[in-house]
Structure formats: C-alpha cells, structure tokens
ZAMARGU-4260 file (C-alpha; in steps of 0.2 Angstrom, whole numbers, plus 5000, padded with zeros to 4 digits):
<rodrens>
0) 4942/5224/5089 | 4954/5216/5102 | 4964/5202/5096 | 4961/5187/5107 | 4976/5177/5113
5) 4974/5158/5111 | 4987/5146/5118 | 4988/5128/5112 | 4995/5116/5125 | 5007/5103/5118
10) 5014/5088/5127 | 5024/5073/5122 | 5015/5060/5111 | 5001/5073/5106 | 4993/5069/5089
15) 4998/5082/5077 | 4980/5085/5071 | 4974/5088/5089 | 4984/5105/5089 | 4988/5109/5070
20) 4969/5108/5065 | 4963/5121/5078 | 4979/5132/5076 | 4975/5133/5057 | 4957/5137/5059
25) 4960/5150/5072 | 4975/5158/5063 | 4965/5159/5046 | 4949/5166/5054 | 4946/5183/5047
30) 4934/5198/5051 | 4926/5199/5034 | 4925/5191/5017 | 4938/5203/5010 | 4951/5199/5023
35) 4947/5180/5021 | 4950/5182/5002 | 4966/5192/5005 | 4973/5179/5017 | 4969/5164/5006
40) 4974/5171/4990 | 4989/5182/4994 | 4995/5169/5007 | 4998/5183/5020 | 4991/5184/5038
45) 4984/5201/5041 | 4988/5210/5058 | 4969/5213/5059 | 4965/5194/5061 | 4954/5191/5077
50) 4966/5178/5085 | 4984/5177/5090 | 4988/5158/5091 | 5004/5151/5100 | 5010/5135/5107
55) 5014/5131/5125 | 5023/5117/5134 | 5025/5114/5152 | 5043/5118/5152 | 5045/5127/5136
60) 5056/5113/5129 | 5053/5104/5113 | 5041/5090/5113 | 5039/5074/5102 | 5022/5070/5094
65) 5014/5053/5093 | 5022/5050/5076 | 5040/5056/5082 | 5039/5074/5074 | 5048/5086/5085
70) 5039/5103/5089 | 5047/5118/5097 | 5034/5128/5107 | 5033/5147/5107 | 5032/5148/5126
75) 5032/5138/5143 | 5017/5139/5155 | 5028/5151/5166 | 5032/5164/5152 | 5017/5163/5141
80) 5007/5179/5138 | 4990/5180/5148 | 4977/5170/5138 | 4959/5176/5134 | 4945/5166/5142
</rodrens>
C-alpha cells in the first residue's frame, strides 16, 4: 500500500489542538489490529503505517502558537514534498 503524504499547514497564532490532534490521529493510524497494538504498546511507529505526516509553514520558519509555544516546521511551502489529494 502506498503511504499517503499529508502536510499540516502551520501559521502564527494557530491553536495547538488544531494541528496536534490531526497529526496524532494520522500518525498513529495503522493497517491492522496487530500493527495498532504494536504501535500503542511498543511505542514505535511502523514504517508500514498509511500516512506520512509533516508540518509546513509559508516560509519554513518557526511559528508561535496562540499560547506562545514555538514550533519548528518540517518544510516550507516551496520545498515540501508533493502532497496526496
């Protein structure tokens, strides 16, 4: 199965839950109950998981959330991998 690339766009004053919740759900999604158990109990993300999740900002520079927490993105819009639709 092809791993789907999912980019989460971050911007200054974003609420943490708006990106952290979806990132956690997609990152921990598994293809089977066995993979799910391994991920949850061994605390190890399998290379077979269906989504590759990364963060993107307009410029690739760090942003500051609504609560003042600084977040370093994985990519800028210009250098991010092609996303799956």
